[in-house]
VMD Tcl script that builds the backbone (N, CA, C; Angstrom):
set m [mol new atoms 216]
animate dup $m
set s [atomselect $m all]
$s set {name element resname resid chain x y z} {
  {N N UNK 1 A 196.091 -172.419 -30.274}
  {CA C UNK 1 A 196.382 -172.014 -29.113}
  {C C UNK 1 A 194.911 -171.832 -28.273}
  {N N UNK 2 A 195.364 -172.463 -26.927}
  {CA C UNK 2 A 194.220 -172.266 -26.096}
  {C C UNK 2 A 193.464 -170.828 -25.853}
  {N N UNK 3 A 192.521 -170.389 -25.411}
  {CA C UNK 3 A 192.064 -169.128 -24.970}
  {C C UNK 3 A 192.410 -168.655 -23.858}
  {N N UNK 4 A 193.430 -167.737 -23.713}
  {CA C UNK 4 A 193.809 -167.017 -22.463}
  {C C UNK 4 A 193.292 -165.611 -22.686}
  {N N UNK 5 A 192.625 -165.187 -23.114}
  {CA C UNK 5 A 192.143 -163.811 -23.450}
  {C C UNK 5 A 191.696 -163.103 -22.131}
  {N N UNK 6 A 191.204 -163.928 -21.120}
  {CA C UNK 6 A 190.408 -163.196 -19.889}
  {C C UNK 6 A 191.669 -163.535 -18.648}
  {N N UNK 7 A 192.964 -164.053 -19.148}
  {CA C UNK 7 A 194.010 -164.338 -17.677}
  {C C UNK 7 A 194.540 -163.121 -18.080}
  {N N UNK 8 A 194.884 -162.979 -16.815}
  {CA C UNK 8 A 195.839 -161.537 -16.244}
  {C C UNK 8 A 196.896 -162.001 -15.359}
  {N N UNK 9 A 198.293 -161.397 -15.572}
  {CA C UNK 9 A 199.250 -161.934 -14.780}
  {C C UNK 9 A 200.076 -160.618 -14.247}
  {N N UNK 10 A 200.594 -160.934 -12.995}
  {CA C UNK 10 A 201.404 -159.681 -12.811}
  {C C UNK 10 A 202.898 -159.633 -13.513}
  {N N UNK 11 A 203.661 -158.210 -13.579}
  {CA C UNK 11 A 204.933 -158.635 -14.224}
  {C C UNK 11 A 205.659 -159.747 -13.390}
  {N N UNK 12 A 205.560 -159.997 -12.167}
  {CA C UNK 12 A 206.194 -160.875 -11.566}
  {C C UNK 12 A 205.944 -162.337 -12.101}
  {N N UNK 13 A 204.941 -162.732 -12.285}
  {CA C UNK 13 A 204.285 -164.085 -12.374}
  {C C UNK 13 A 204.834 -164.009 -13.881}
  {N N UNK 14 A 204.525 -163.389 -14.991}
  {CA C UNK 14 A 205.345 -163.421 -16.167}
  {C C UNK 14 A 206.569 -163.759 -16.223}
  {N N UNK 15 A 207.675 -163.131 -15.195}
  {CA C UNK 15 A 208.669 -163.418 -15.180}
  {C C UNK 15 A 209.090 -165.085 -14.801}
  {N N UNK 16 A 208.467 -165.123 -14.009}
  {CA C UNK 16 A 208.114 -166.928 -13.397}
  {C C UNK 16 A 207.875 -167.584 -14.875}
  {N N UNK 17 A 206.951 -167.049 -15.296}
  {CA C UNK 17 A 206.272 -168.065 -16.460}
  {C C UNK 17 A 207.461 -168.325 -17.722}
  {N N UNK 18 A 208.249 -167.137 -17.809}
  {CA C UNK 18 A 209.024 -167.018 -18.722}
  {C C UNK 18 A 210.387 -168.031 -18.331}
  {N N UNK 19 A 210.702 -167.705 -17.185}
  {CA C UNK 19 A 211.723 -168.469 -16.272}
  {C C UNK 19 A 211.566 -170.182 -16.747}
  {N N UNK 20 A 210.231 -170.434 -16.530}
  {CA C UNK 20 A 209.990 -171.798 -16.593}
  {C C UNK 20 A 209.845 -172.391 -17.933}
  {N N UNK 21 A 209.405 -171.486 -18.915}
  {CA C UNK 21 A 209.391 -171.798 -20.439}
  {C C UNK 21 A 211.057 -172.167 -20.911}
  {N N UNK 22 A 211.953 -170.941 -20.466}
  {CA C UNK 22 A 213.032 -171.149 -21.033}
  {C C UNK 22 A 214.003 -172.343 -20.496}
  {N N UNK 23 A 213.697 -172.776 -19.019}
  {CA C UNK 23 A 214.485 -173.686 -18.622}
  {C C UNK 23 A 213.615 -175.177 -19.072}
  {N N UNK 24 A 212.371 -174.978 -19.580}
  {CA C UNK 24 A 211.693 -176.349 -19.971}
  {C C UNK 24 A 212.444 -176.729 -21.244}
  {N N UNK 25 A 212.350 -175.438 -22.202}
  {CA C UNK 25 A 212.863 -175.615 -23.617}
  {C C UNK 25 A 214.365 -176.068 -23.767}
  {N N UNK 26 A 214.881 -175.444 -22.793}
  {CA C UNK 26 A 216.484 -175.635 -22.860}
  {C C UNK 26 A 216.867 -177.114 -22.464}
  {N N UNK 27 A 215.849 -178.006 -21.595}
  {CA C UNK 27 A 215.834 -179.200 -21.265}
  {C C UNK 27 A 215.818 -180.335 -22.330}
  {N N UNK 28 A 215.095 -179.762 -23.460}
  {CA C UNK 28 A 214.826 -180.841 -24.816}
  {C C UNK 28 A 215.962 -181.144 -25.524}
  {N N UNK 29 A 215.996 -182.153 -26.272}
  {CA C UNK 29 A 216.973 -182.290 -27.076}
  {C C UNK 29 A 216.713 -181.412 -28.228}
  {N N UNK 30 A 217.799 -181.280 -29.051}
  {CA C UNK 30 A 217.642 -180.180 -30.272}
  {C C UNK 30 A 217.684 -181.190 -31.498}
  {N N UNK 31 A 216.773 -180.986 -32.267}
  {CA C UNK 31 A 215.806 -179.688 -32.408}
  {C C UNK 31 A 214.667 -179.655 -31.597}
  {N N UNK 32 A 214.243 -178.741 -31.067}
  {CA C UNK 32 A 213.038 -178.226 -30.419}
  {C C UNK 32 A 211.980 -177.605 -31.558}
  {N N UNK 33 A 210.673 -178.502 -31.647}
  {CA C UNK 33 A 209.803 -178.360 -32.674}
  {C C UNK 33 A 208.855 -177.053 -31.892}
  {N N UNK 34 A 208.784 -176.010 -32.830}
  {CA C UNK 34 A 207.443 -175.223 -32.481}
  {C C UNK 34 A 206.359 -175.923 -31.828}
  {N N UNK 35 A 205.949 -176.750 -32.101}
  {CA C UNK 35 A 204.729 -177.350 -31.536}
  {C C UNK 35 A 205.137 -177.826 -30.126}
  {N N UNK 36 A 206.227 -178.269 -29.752}
  {CA C UNK 36 A 206.526 -178.534 -28.477}
  {C C UNK 36 A 206.663 -177.152 -27.579}
  {N N UNK 37 A 207.388 -176.110 -28.327}
  {CA C UNK 37 A 207.306 -174.966 -27.356}
  {C C UNK 37 A 205.775 -174.219 -27.317}
  {N N UNK 38 A 204.914 -174.633 -28.136}
  {CA C UNK 38 A 203.851 -174.227 -27.886}
  {C C UNK 38 A 202.926 -175.132 -26.837}
  {N N UNK 39 A 203.467 -176.200 -26.876}
  {CA C UNK 39 A 202.348 -177.192 -25.547}
  {C C UNK 39 A 202.933 -176.517 -24.610}
  {N N UNK 40 A 204.206 -176.471 -24.326}
  {CA C UNK 40 A 204.877 -175.966 -22.949}
  {C C UNK 40 A 204.186 -174.772 -22.503}
  {N N UNK 41 A 204.233 -173.720 -23.771}
  {CA C UNK 41 A 203.665 -172.447 -23.224}
  {C C UNK 41 A 202.188 -172.459 -22.547}
  {N N UNK 42 A 201.557 -173.173 -23.540}
  {CA C UNK 42 A 200.199 -173.468 -23.109}
  {C C UNK 42 A 199.857 -173.993 -21.559}
  {N N UNK 43 A 200.805 -175.140 -21.371}
  {CA C UNK 43 A 200.557 -175.824 -19.745}
  {C C UNK 43 A 201.003 -174.889 -19.080}
  {N N UNK 44 A 202.016 -173.941 -19.028}
  {CA C UNK 44 A 202.686 -173.177 -18.116}
  {C C UNK 44 A 201.517 -171.934 -18.045}
  {N N UNK 45 A 201.113 -171.571 -19.236}
  {CA C UNK 45 A 199.909 -170.523 -19.021}
  {C C UNK 45 A 198.544 -171.167 -18.260}
  {N N UNK 46 A 198.351 -172.309 -18.465}
  {CA C UNK 46 A 197.053 -172.928 -17.670}
  {C C UNK 46 A 197.281 -172.927 -16.429}
  {N N UNK 47 A 198.653 -173.698 -16.155}
  {CA C UNK 47 A 198.872 -173.922 -14.355}
  {C C UNK 47 A 199.145 -172.640 -13.860}
  {N N UNK 48 A 199.761 -171.585 -14.369}
  {CA C UNK 48 A 199.755 -170.196 -13.761}
  {C C UNK 48 A 198.667 -169.675 -13.650}
  {N N UNK 49 A 197.447 -169.944 -14.528}
  {CA C UNK 49 A 196.296 -169.383 -14.327}
  {C C UNK 49 A 195.432 -169.664 -13.252}
  {N N UNK 50 A 195.809 -171.212 -12.849}
  {CA C UNK 50 A 195.108 -172.063 -11.767}
  {C C UNK 50 A 196.039 -171.315 -10.711}
  {N N UNK 51 A 196.975 -170.753 -10.373}
  {CA C UNK 51 A 197.117 -170.438 -9.140}
  {C C UNK 51 A 198.781 -170.581 -8.972}
  {N N UNK 52 A 199.248 -171.474 -9.632}
  {CA C UNK 52 A 200.593 -171.601 -9.330}
  {C C UNK 52 A 201.863 -170.754 -9.860}
  {N N UNK 53 A 202.699 -170.280 -8.613}
  {CA C UNK 53 A 203.725 -169.413 -8.974}
  {C C UNK 53 A 205.128 -170.047 -8.932}
  {N N UNK 54 A 205.465 -171.345 -8.664}
  {CA C UNK 54 A 206.806 -172.100 -8.488}
  {C C UNK 54 A 207.321 -172.203 -10.144}
  {N N UNK 55 A 208.302 -171.456 -10.318}
  {CA C UNK 55 A 209.020 -172.089 -11.605}
  {C C UNK 55 A 209.123 -173.458 -11.977}
  {N N UNK 56 A 209.726 -174.076 -10.898}
  {CA C UNK 56 A 210.067 -175.409 -10.941}
  {C C UNK 56 A 208.761 -176.304 -11.453}
  {N N UNK 57 A 207.766 -176.113 -10.537}
  {CA C UNK 57 A 206.582 -176.793 -10.607}
  {C C UNK 57 A 206.076 -176.535 -11.930}
  {N N UNK 58 A 205.994 -175.054 -12.571}
  {CA C UNK 58 A 205.249 -174.908 -14.051}
  {C C UNK 58 A 206.144 -175.645 -14.804}
  {N N UNK 59 A 207.557 -175.504 -14.889}
  {CA C UNK 59 A 208.507 -176.443 -15.860}
  {C C UNK 59 A 208.009 -177.974 -15.468}
  {N N UNK 60 A 208.086 -178.574 -14.582}
  {CA C UNK 60 A 207.575 -180.049 -14.255}
  {C C UNK 60 A 206.425 -180.266 -15.111}
  {N N UNK 61 A 205.555 -179.477 -14.725}
  {CA C UNK 61 A 204.126 -179.881 -15.192}
  {C C UNK 61 A 204.029 -179.990 -16.941}
  {N N UNK 62 A 204.986 -178.659 -17.230}
  {CA C UNK 62 A 204.664 -178.825 -18.759}
  {C C UNK 62 A 205.530 -179.912 -19.383}
  {N N UNK 63 A 206.549 -180.054 -19.131}
  {CA C UNK 63 A 207.370 -181.564 -19.566}
  {C C UNK 63 A 206.622 -182.738 -19.334}
  {N N UNK 64 A 205.837 -182.792 -18.141}
  {CA C UNK 64 A 205.194 -184.103 -18.084}
  {C C UNK 64 A 204.044 -184.021 -18.772}
  {N N UNK 65 A 203.420 -183.109 -19.195}
  {CA C UNK 65 A 202.264 -183.273 -20.090}
  {C C UNK 65 A 202.843 -183.355 -21.441}
  {N N UNK 66 A 203.854 -182.734 -21.769}
  {CA C UNK 66 A 204.556 -182.904 -23.050}
  {C C UNK 66 A 204.762 -184.452 -23.495}
  {N N UNK 67 A 205.086 -184.895 -22.462}
  {CA C UNK 67 A 205.780 -186.414 -22.515}
  {C C UNK 67 A 204.050 -187.438 -22.593}
  {N N UNK 68 A 203.063 -187.051 -21.894}
  {CA C UNK 68 A 201.936 -187.928 -22.337}
  {C C UNK 68 A 200.832 -187.032 -23.664}
  {N N UNK 69 A 201.321 -186.208 -24.034}
  {CA C UNK 69 A 200.511 -185.843 -24.982}
  {C C UNK 69 A 200.856 -186.597 -26.417}
  {N N UNK 70 A 199.870 -186.711 -27.309}
  {CA C UNK 70 A 200.382 -187.422 -28.456}
  {C C UNK 70 A 201.589 -186.470 -29.009}
  {N N UNK 71 A 202.475 -187.355 -29.841}
  {CA C UNK 71 A 203.804 -186.622 -30.515}
  {C C UNK 71 A 203.132 -186.039 -31.607}
  {N N UNK 72 A 203.967 -184.756 -31.417}
  {CA C UNK 72 A 203.791 -183.691 -32.961}
  {C C UNK 72 A 204.489 -183.923 -33.925}
}
mol reanalyze $m
mol bondsrecalc $m
mol representation Tube
mol addrep $m
């Protein structure tokens, strides 16, 4: 996992990130690997750390990055 030890998020942002993660994972065909969940979570954390707060965009970025990353 990437280092997010210096990241700080408000409770509202954490709710947005959780919604984006849940929606992204739910959109994948079963079975969903833990590697895919980890990749989605890292992208959402990184994108939110850069300032994005729209859950749809967070989800879209995570799924797009999952598509272009090497297969797990």
